[in-house]
One Martini backbone bead per residue (centre of mass of N, CA, C, O) as a GRO file, in nm:
protein
  275
    1UNK     BB    1  17.166  -3.069  -1.758
    2UNK     BB    2  17.213  -2.918  -1.476
    3UNK     BB    3  17.051  -2.770  -1.223
    4UNK     BB    4  17.098  -2.416  -1.099
    5UNK     BB    5  16.798  -2.288  -1.125
    6UNK     BB    6  16.494  -2.197  -0.945
    7UNK     BB    7  16.150  -2.136  -1.031
    8UNK     BB    8  15.858  -1.996  -0.839
    9UNK     BB    9  15.559  -1.986  -0.793
   10UNK     BB   10  15.299  -1.952  -0.556
   11UNK     BB   11  15.008  -1.939  -0.630
   12UNK     BB   12  14.918  -2.273  -0.702
   13UNK     BB   13  15.220  -2.397  -0.631
   14UNK     BB   14  15.376  -2.368  -0.351
   15UNK     BB   15  15.094  -2.339  -0.236
   16UNK     BB   16  14.806  -2.403  -0.120
   17UNK     BB   17  14.463  -2.348  -0.121
   18UNK     BB   18  14.527  -2.254   0.198
   19UNK     BB   19  14.806  -2.094   0.205
   20UNK     BB   20  15.028  -2.330   0.241
   21UNK     BB   21  15.309  -2.486   0.368
   22UNK     BB   22  15.465  -2.772   0.333
   23UNK     BB   23  15.695  -2.983   0.463
   24UNK     BB   24  15.795  -3.102   0.194
   25UNK     BB   25  15.856  -2.835   0.055
   26UNK     BB   26  16.055  -2.726   0.258
   27UNK     BB   27  16.258  -2.961   0.233
   28UNK     BB   28  16.313  -2.925  -0.069
   29UNK     BB   29  16.433  -2.640  -0.053
   30UNK     BB   30  16.657  -2.708   0.147
   31UNK     BB   31  16.797  -2.914  -0.041
   32UNK     BB   32  16.877  -2.709  -0.253
   33UNK     BB   33  17.055  -2.531  -0.070
   34UNK     BB   34  17.264  -2.761  -0.006
   35UNK     BB   35  17.335  -2.746  -0.337
   36UNK     BB   36  17.340  -2.447  -0.437
   37UNK     BB   37  17.030  -2.390  -0.531
   38UNK     BB   38  16.852  -2.152  -0.636
   39UNK     BB   39  16.532  -2.028  -0.500
   40UNK     BB   40  16.291  -1.851  -0.686
   41UNK     BB   41  16.054  -1.618  -0.625
   42UNK     BB   42  15.744  -1.581  -0.824
   43UNK     BB   43  15.529  -1.286  -0.829
   44UNK     BB   44  15.248  -1.064  -0.793
   45UNK     BB   45  15.354  -0.980  -0.543
   46UNK     BB   46  15.474  -0.815  -0.291
   47UNK     BB   47  15.744  -0.818  -0.099
   48UNK     BB   48  15.583  -0.855   0.185
   49UNK     BB   49  15.428  -1.114   0.054
   50UNK     BB   50  15.702  -1.293   0.026
   51UNK     BB   51  15.895  -1.286   0.276
   52UNK     BB   52  15.769  -1.502   0.471
   53UNK     BB   53  15.836  -1.737   0.277
   54UNK     BB   54  16.135  -1.691   0.253
   55UNK     BB   55  16.189  -1.736   0.557
   56UNK     BB   56  16.058  -2.017   0.591
   57UNK     BB   57  16.268  -2.135   0.363
   58UNK     BB   58  16.558  -1.997   0.400
   59UNK     BB   59  16.590  -1.752   0.211
   60UNK     BB   60  16.831  -1.574  -0.001
   61UNK     BB   61  16.773  -1.296  -0.205
   62UNK     BB   62  16.601  -1.291  -0.475
   63UNK     BB   63  16.288  -1.127  -0.578
   64UNK     BB   64  15.993  -1.167  -0.774
   65UNK     BB   65  15.782  -0.901  -0.848
   66UNK     BB   66  15.511  -0.829  -1.021
   67UNK     BB   67  15.595  -1.035  -1.256
   68UNK     BB   68  15.883  -0.838  -1.290
   69UNK     BB   69  15.871  -0.525  -1.205
   70UNK     BB   70  16.025  -0.639  -0.937
   71UNK     BB   71  16.362  -0.662  -0.803
   72UNK     BB   72  16.478  -0.800  -0.494
   73UNK     BB   73  16.655  -0.802  -0.195
   74UNK     BB   74  16.575  -0.967   0.095
   75UNK     BB   75  16.814  -0.839   0.270
   76UNK     BB   76  16.754  -0.542   0.101
   77UNK     BB   77  16.464  -0.386   0.075
   78UNK     BB   78  16.575  -0.074   0.109
   79UNK     BB   79  16.723  -0.094  -0.134
   80UNK     BB   80  16.822  -0.122  -0.437
   81UNK     BB   81  16.692  -0.235  -0.699
   82UNK     BB   82  16.761  -0.467  -0.944
   83UNK     BB   83  16.463  -0.407  -1.065
   84UNK     BB   84  16.251  -0.153  -1.246
   85UNK     BB   85  15.900  -0.135  -1.362
   86UNK     BB   86  15.675   0.103  -1.488
   87UNK     BB   87  15.403   0.260  -1.549
   88UNK     BB   88  15.251   0.455  -1.747
   89UNK     BB   89  15.078   0.717  -1.637
   90UNK     BB   90  14.848   0.718  -1.853
   91UNK     BB   91  14.769   0.423  -1.821
   92UNK     BB   92  14.686   0.439  -1.526
   93UNK     BB   93  14.467   0.655  -1.566
   94UNK     BB   94  14.287   0.497  -1.761
   95UNK     BB   95  14.206   0.276  -1.568
   96UNK     BB   96  14.079   0.455  -1.356
   97UNK     BB   97  13.864   0.587  -1.541
   98UNK     BB   98  13.718   0.325  -1.626
   99UNK     BB   99  13.636   0.232  -1.345
  100UNK     BB  100  13.495   0.491  -1.242
  101UNK     BB  101  13.281   0.512  -1.488
  102UNK     BB  102  13.197   0.173  -1.540
  103UNK     BB  103  13.311   0.017  -1.245
  104UNK     BB  104  13.204   0.062  -0.929
  105UNK     BB  105  13.240  -0.253  -0.819
  106UNK     BB  106  13.535  -0.217  -0.870
  107UNK     BB  107  13.853  -0.270  -0.743
  108UNK     BB  108  14.106  -0.023  -0.697
  109UNK     BB  109  14.463  -0.080  -0.710
  110UNK     BB  110  14.812  -0.019  -0.605
  111UNK     BB  111  15.177  -0.048  -0.671
  112UNK     BB  112  15.467   0.080  -0.475
  113UNK     BB  113  15.682  -0.112  -0.432
  114UNK     BB  114  15.597  -0.162  -0.076
  115UNK     BB  115  15.304  -0.036  -0.165
  116UNK     BB  116  14.955  -0.036  -0.091
  117UNK     BB  117  14.712   0.132  -0.283
  118UNK     BB  118  14.400   0.255  -0.136
  119UNK     BB  119  14.087   0.420  -0.151
  120UNK     BB  120  13.926   0.156   0.004
  121UNK     BB  121  13.991  -0.017   0.289
  122UNK     BB  122  13.679  -0.146   0.332
  123UNK     BB  123  13.682  -0.317   0.103
  124UNK     BB  124  13.616  -0.647   0.053
  125UNK     BB  125  13.844  -0.706  -0.152
  126UNK     BB  126  14.074  -0.591   0.017
  127UNK     BB  127  14.033  -0.768   0.270
  128UNK     BB  128  14.077  -1.034   0.124
  129UNK     BB  129  14.367  -0.982   0.020
  130UNK     BB  130  14.492  -0.927   0.298
  131UNK     BB  131  14.433  -1.212   0.414
  132UNK     BB  132  14.614  -1.361   0.207
  133UNK     BB  133  14.890  -1.168   0.203
  134UNK     BB  134  14.952  -0.997   0.464
  135UNK     BB  135  14.923  -0.681   0.385
  136UNK     BB  136  14.959  -0.361   0.393
  137UNK     BB  137  14.789  -0.046   0.381
  138UNK     BB  138  14.737   0.259   0.177
  139UNK     BB  139  14.591   0.549   0.158
  140UNK     BB  140  14.472   0.653  -0.180
  141UNK     BB  141  14.356   0.924  -0.377
  142UNK     BB  142  14.321   0.925  -0.720
  143UNK     BB  143  14.118   1.163  -0.756
  144UNK     BB  144  14.246   1.399  -0.578
  145UNK     BB  145  14.509   1.323  -0.718
  146UNK     BB  146  14.716   1.416  -0.932
  147UNK     BB  147  14.919   1.259  -1.149
  148UNK     BB  148  15.188   1.404  -1.044
  149UNK     BB  149  15.130   1.260  -0.743
  150UNK     BB  150  15.184   0.995  -0.835
  151UNK     BB  151  15.333   0.724  -0.794
  152UNK     BB  152  15.512   0.478  -0.890
  153UNK     BB  153  15.384   0.199  -1.083
  154UNK     BB  154  15.392  -0.160  -1.101
  155UNK     BB  155  15.079  -0.215  -1.018
  156UNK     BB  156  14.749  -0.319  -1.103
  157UNK     BB  157  14.440  -0.391  -0.915
  158UNK     BB  158  14.145  -0.568  -1.012
  159UNK     BB  159  13.836  -0.629  -0.832
  160UNK     BB  160  13.573  -0.879  -0.907
  161UNK     BB  161  13.343  -0.996  -1.072
  162UNK     BB  162  13.377  -1.190  -1.342
  163UNK     BB  163  13.196  -1.016  -1.538
  164UNK     BB  164  13.345  -0.747  -1.477
  165UNK     BB  165  13.630  -0.834  -1.555
  166UNK     BB  166  13.565  -0.906  -1.846
  167UNK     BB  167  13.463  -0.620  -1.925
  168UNK     BB  168  13.724  -0.468  -1.856
  169UNK     BB  169  13.910  -0.620  -2.045
  170UNK     BB  170  13.761  -0.534  -2.302
  171UNK     BB  171  13.790  -0.227  -2.268
  172UNK     BB  172  14.102  -0.218  -2.267
  173UNK     BB  173  14.117  -0.328  -2.551
  174UNK     BB  174  13.948  -0.103  -2.699
  175UNK     BB  175  14.159   0.135  -2.590
  176UNK     BB  176  14.455   0.046  -2.618
  177UNK     BB  177  14.630  -0.027  -2.385
  178UNK     BB  178  14.959   0.061  -2.256
  179UNK     BB  179  14.948  -0.261  -2.157
  180UNK     BB  180  14.938  -0.530  -1.942
  181UNK     BB  181  14.664  -0.774  -1.921
  182UNK     BB  182  14.543  -1.007  -1.662
  183UNK     BB  183  14.418  -1.306  -1.529
  184UNK     BB  184  14.484  -1.465  -1.221
  185UNK     BB  185  14.173  -1.467  -1.192
  186UNK     BB  186  13.837  -1.423  -1.229
  187UNK     BB  187  13.864  -1.159  -1.005
  188UNK     BB  188  14.151  -1.076  -1.143
  189UNK     BB  189  14.316  -0.775  -1.262
  190UNK     BB  190  14.635  -0.726  -1.413
  191UNK     BB  191  14.868  -0.438  -1.439
  192UNK     BB  192  15.139  -0.371  -1.667
  193UNK     BB  193  15.398  -0.333  -1.829
  194UNK     BB  194  15.513  -0.434  -2.143
  195UNK     BB  195  15.812  -0.505  -2.014
  196UNK     BB  196  15.667  -0.729  -1.850
  197UNK     BB  197  15.802  -1.047  -1.726
  198UNK     BB  198  15.904  -1.349  -1.611
  199UNK     BB  199  16.120  -1.395  -1.829
  200UNK     BB  200  16.283  -1.132  -1.798
  201UNK     BB  201  16.348  -1.183  -1.501
  202UNK     BB  202  16.502  -1.443  -1.541
  203UNK     BB  203  16.736  -1.324  -1.704
  204UNK     BB  204  16.844  -1.151  -1.476
  205UNK     BB  205  16.912  -1.395  -1.290
  206UNK     BB  206  17.092  -1.551  -1.481
  207UNK     BB  207  17.305  -1.327  -1.493
  208UNK     BB  208  17.361  -1.309  -1.187
  209UNK     BB  209  17.456  -1.636  -1.184
  210UNK     BB  210  17.591  -1.742  -1.445
  211UNK     BB  211  17.381  -1.903  -1.630
  212UNK     BB  212  17.208  -2.116  -1.817
  213UNK     BB  213  16.900  -2.157  -1.942
  214UNK     BB  214  16.919  -2.479  -1.945
  215UNK     BB  215  16.967  -2.464  -1.608
  216UNK     BB  216  16.653  -2.431  -1.576
  217UNK     BB  217  16.364  -2.423  -1.349
  218UNK     BB  218  15.995  -2.412  -1.372
  219UNK     BB  219  15.704  -2.306  -1.186
  220UNK     BB  220  15.341  -2.338  -1.270
  221UNK     BB  221  14.958  -2.245  -1.308
  222UNK     BB  222  14.935  -1.989  -1.502
  223UNK     BB  223  14.919  -1.763  -1.755
  224UNK     BB  224  15.161  -1.579  -1.637
  225UNK     BB  225  15.362  -1.847  -1.659
  226UNK     BB  226  15.420  -1.916  -1.956
  227UNK     BB  227  15.686  -1.761  -2.020
  228UNK     BB  228  15.848  -1.918  -1.804
  229UNK     BB  229  15.804  -2.209  -1.906
  230UNK     BB  230  15.926  -2.154  -2.194
  231UNK     BB  231  16.213  -2.036  -2.099
  232UNK     BB  232  16.291  -2.268  -1.961
  233UNK     BB  233  16.455  -2.555  -1.966
  234UNK     BB  234  16.227  -2.640  -1.748
  235UNK     BB  235  15.877  -2.679  -1.764
  236UNK     BB  236  15.641  -2.679  -1.483
  237UNK     BB  237  15.323  -2.799  -1.435
  238UNK     BB  238  15.046  -2.812  -1.268
  239UNK     BB  239  14.764  -3.007  -1.229
  240UNK     BB  240  14.586  -2.727  -1.169
  241UNK     BB  241  14.619  -2.636  -1.444
  242UNK     BB  242  14.544  -2.527  -1.727
  243UNK     BB  243  14.567  -2.659  -2.037
  244UNK     BB  244  14.729  -2.424  -2.170
  245UNK     BB  245  14.959  -2.441  -1.961
  246UNK     BB  246  15.039  -2.735  -1.998
  247UNK     BB  247  15.111  -2.691  -2.308
  248UNK     BB  248  15.380  -2.508  -2.216
  249UNK     BB  249  15.506  -2.759  -2.099
  250UNK     BB  250  15.730  -3.034  -2.031
  251UNK     BB  251  15.580  -3.084  -1.748
  252UNK     BB  252  15.358  -3.272  -1.526
  253UNK     BB  253  15.261  -3.244  -1.209
  254UNK     BB  254  15.146  -3.224  -0.929
  255UNK     BB  255  14.976  -3.065  -0.718
  256UNK     BB  256  14.976  -2.823  -0.466
  257UNK     BB  257  14.830  -3.053  -0.270
  258UNK     BB  258  15.076  -3.285  -0.368
  259UNK     BB  259  15.373  -3.194  -0.388
  260UNK     BB  260  15.477  -3.116  -0.688
  261UNK     BB  261  15.761  -3.006  -0.649
  262UNK     BB  262  15.897  -3.249  -0.517
  263UNK     BB  263  15.829  -3.453  -0.740
  264UNK     BB  264  15.989  -3.308  -0.970
  265UNK     BB  265  16.270  -3.301  -0.835
  266UNK     BB  266  16.289  -3.607  -0.843
  267UNK     BB  267  16.241  -3.659  -1.147
  268UNK     BB  268  16.508  -3.455  -1.211
  269UNK     BB  269  16.736  -3.513  -0.986
  270UNK     BB  270  16.764  -3.284  -0.770
  271UNK     BB  271  16.640  -3.506  -0.595
  272UNK     BB  272  16.616  -3.761  -0.409
  273UNK     BB  273  16.447  -4.019  -0.346
  274UNK     BB  274  16.322  -4.001  -0.046
  275UNK     BB  275  16.466  -3.748   0.116
   0.00000   0.00000   0.00000
């Protein structure tokens, strides 16, 4: 069955380890567009962290943000979201309280629609993330503002040393947090609503384009990509993915530094060889 929609993670998949788009990847995405095959970016990033890549690739249409917690139309970012799922307020407060009380060296920040809310803008972890994602920050003191004044949160991001992140993950497990939390890398713990997954966001896009699930192809490289790889008609893991992620895929392509996306699109005849 011909591929009709393509989904791709960004970090570790679409872009290189130096956070760059290669010319071959850009040409591959352009070639998909010429065949009227939507290429959907799927990321834990906020909308404005995805938009520059969307524009560089010449894409228009839906973007899946915060691993599926928010789906927006890149042409109308200020318009009504196509889908939005927020954390339960008490769950968000629990994470804040646990970090504040037990993990003072861990950086806590949160995302609301297209705003990145940070209590300490000068924190080194925050500055590092800003350099990677190139997104603006807004100072928000979660301690001074009562819960009723917190905006709706689509995602919480906790950043810290690997051993601190491991300990925080265990503590959130022990308190039975009413949310999903996972490490997007050893120093990042991301928290979203239990209703959020890249697979459920995929289904929304599949319905939007009126295609069959079997007609989709998805690229990913990390644990939060596993539901997407399993749900797609064809799930493709990058060579740089952990073994458990590769085991969830139908096919393993080259790494993100070796134009793995273009290689797989050729392998599955979405693009002609040596296009």
